[in-house]
N, C-alpha and C positions, 0 to 999 in steps of 0.2 A: 964538695962537701957531701957527706952521706945523707940519705933521706931520713926524715924524721921517724921516730919510733912508731910502731903500729898503734893507731888510736884505739884499737880494741884489745890491746895487750893486757889491760887490767881486769878484763872479763866482766866489768860492770857496764851498765847502760851508758851510751855515749849520746850527749845532747849537742845539737848543732843548730845553726840559724842560717836563713837565707835572706839576702838583701838584693836590691837591684840598683844599678848605677843611676844616680840622680841626674836630672836634665836641666836644672836651674840652680841658682844660688840658694833659693829657698829650699829646694830639694836637698842640697848638700847639708844645710843646717838641720833639716828634719832627719836625715840619715844619721848624722852625728849624734843627735839627741837620742835616737832609738838605739844606736849601737852602744852608747855609754850606759843607758838605762838597763840594757840587757846583759851587760858584762857581769852582773851579779850572779848570773846563771853559770858562769865559768864555762862557756861553750868550748867543746873540743876544737871546733873550727867555725868560721863564718864564710859561707859561699856567696859568690857574687855572680849574677846572671849575665848572659852574653846574648845580645840581640840577634834576631833572625839574619842569617847571612853575615854575621860578624858586625852588625850595624852599631853595636855599642863597644866595639873592641877597645878603643882608647878609654872610654868611660869605665869599662871593666878594669883595665889595667890601673887607671888612676885611683879607682875606689879600692882595689886590692892593696896597692902600695900605701894608700892612706891608712888603711886598717893595720897593715904590717907595721907602719911607723908607730901606731898606737899599741903595739905589742900583741895584736890579734893574729891567730893562725888563719890568715885570709886564703880562701880557696876559690880560684876563678873557674867559672864554667867555660867550656870550650866547645863550640858547635862547629861541625865540619861541612855541612851541606852548602854547596856553592863555592867551596874553597879549593884552592890548589894545594898540592903538597908543599910547595915553596911558601905559601902563606901560612900554613899550619906550622911549618918548621920555624918560620920567623917568630910566630907567637910563642912557641915553645922555648926558643932561644931567649926571648925577652924574659919569660918567667924564670928560667934557669939563672939568667944574669942577675935577677933580683932575689935569688935564693928562695923561690917558691917551690914547695915540695908536694903539693896536693892539688889535683885537678878533678873537676866533674866533667867527664867526656860525654858529649851528646851528639846525636845526629843533627838535631835542630830543624828549623823550617826555612824554606826558601822565602825571601822577601817577595811581596806582591810584585808581579811583573817579571820576575826572574825565572828562567826555565832551565838553566844549566846547573845540574846538581853537583858539578865539580868532580874532584878526584875520589871522593868518598861517597858511597851510597848508604852505608850503614855505620852506626856507632862502633860496631866491632872492628871495622876497618880503621877507624880513627884510633881506637885503643891499640891495635896492633902496630900502627905507624908510630905512635908515641913511644911504645916500648922499643921499637926498632931503633929510633934515633936517640933515646935517652935512657935506655936500660931501666934500672929500678929507681931512678931519681925521684919519680912521682908515686905517691899513693893515688890510685885512680878510682874514683867513684863513677858509676854509670846509673842510668835510670831503670826503674822497674815499674810494672803496671799491674797491680793486683786485680783490677777489674778489666784487664786485657787492653792492649794498645788498640786505639781506634782503627788502625790500618791492618791489624792482624786478621787473618782469615779464620783463626780458631784460637782457643786458649792454649792448646798444645803447641801450635806454631809459635805463639808468643813466648812460651817458655823456652822453646828451642832457640829462638833468636836471642833471648836473654842469656842463655847458656853460652852462646857464641861470644858474647861480650866478656863473660868471665873467662872463658877459655883463651881469649885473645890477650888477657893480662890484667883485667880489672880486678881490684882488690875487694870492693864492696859495692853496695848499691843503695840508692835512695829512691823510695817509691813516689809515684804520683799520689796526691792526697786522696783520701777516701774516708767514708764515715761508717763503713761496715767492716768490723774487725774480722768477721768470718772470711771475707774476701781475701784479706791479707794472709791469714793463716792457711787458707786453701792454696794460695799462690806459693807460699813458703814450702808447704808439703809437696806441691807439684815439682818445685825446683829441686828439693831434696831427692825426690824420686828419680830425677834426671842427673843426680850426682853433684849438684851445686851445693857447696858448703860455705860460700862467702856470706858474710853478714848482709842482711837486707833490712835496712833501717826504714821504718814507716815515716812517710812525709805527712806533716800535720798542718792543716789550714784552719786557723782561727776564723770564726764567722763574724765578719764586720757588718755585713748587711746581706739580706737575701738577694737583692738585685745583683749585687756584685758577685756573690757566690754562684748564682745561676748563670751569669755571663761567663765566668771563668770555666765553669763545668761544661758549658756548651762548647767552648773552644777546645778544651783538652780531653773531653770524653769521660771525665770523672762523674760518677753517679751520685745524685742526691736521693737517698732513700725516700720513698713516697710519703712515709709518715712524717719525716722531717720537713719535706717540702710543703705538705698540707698544713702543718702547724705554723710554719713561717708565713705562708700565704695568709693564714687566718689572722696574723698579727698586723697585716697591712702596713701602715706608716708608723706603727708603734715601735720605734727603733730601740727603746729601752728594753722592751720584752724580747725582741729579736736577739739583742746582745746577751741578755740573761739566759735565754734558752740555748743560744749557741755556746756560751761558756759551759753550761751543764753538759751538753752533748759532747763537746770536744774533750772536756776534762774526764768524763766517764770513759770515752774511747781510749785516751792516753793511759788511764789507770788500768784498764783491762789489758792493753797491749803490754805494759810493763809487768803486770802480775803474771802474764802468761809467757814471759820470757823474751820479748822483743829486745834486740840488741841496742836500742836507743830510740830517740825521737829527733826528727829534723823539722824545725818550725819554719813555715813560709810566713815571714813577718810582714811582708808588703811595706817594709820600712817604717813599721809602727811597733811600739813596745807594749802598750797597755794590755792587750788581750793575752799575748804570750806570757807576760809577767804574771797575770792573774791566774792563768791555767797552771803555770809552774808553782805558784804559791799554793794553790789548792792541792797540788800533787805533793807538796812538802819538799820541793826542790830548791826553794829559796825562802829565807826568813824575812820578816818585816824589817828587821834591823839592817839587812843587806841591801834593801831597796833604796 
């Protein structure tokens, strides 16, 4: 079967969602509730994360197939670090057998205690391998880092590595989350200067709590602007104020990105619907009647 049409073909903003594979029956129920609540956004696709070293491989497949059964364009993440070519080929064959046509290809992280990086050192090598064995079957997304990948030696080097992924066959990219729109546009301009024309979709992280945001940001290298950090620290345990402030910050960020021509928004839902729905309602992307 031919791959699905280009999700950017209509030239309008593309909205998508990210979920992670649940690890318990309660988690399965929570994911199902969030997925159903967010369908009113009519997402172009819903991506499903893939654990370090493929640790959630079966969970990712099960979640993707469950979403596909519900009529959702489910898009699995695929990380290559620590994997052999045979293992990646097996995963690709599974997704092709189930008529999946969209992947998010990532290098990923080695699980704790593992030292063998496997057959692939970089995501660009994974993208090239997927193209080699499957042609144009998949629309391939890759990651981008507006505030520079934590392991990059310089911003210029980071853009060069990103361009390698596009040149290897990636169709578009989803960024790490950020709260500084200027960082995103500077990155897009730098990529354009290197000849990259693929769509780069901003990744959006709703703010559930300051402690959780600080923990995530420490792990992935995303920056929390000082003024946002200080305001949130000032709220202390006042979760209502943190939530209200976070909604204002993220909604304003999304509005500016769309107004200035971003190709879409990709929401990191953390398997929750309330904040993403509220942000989209404020942006006029969903009506009260559709909720």
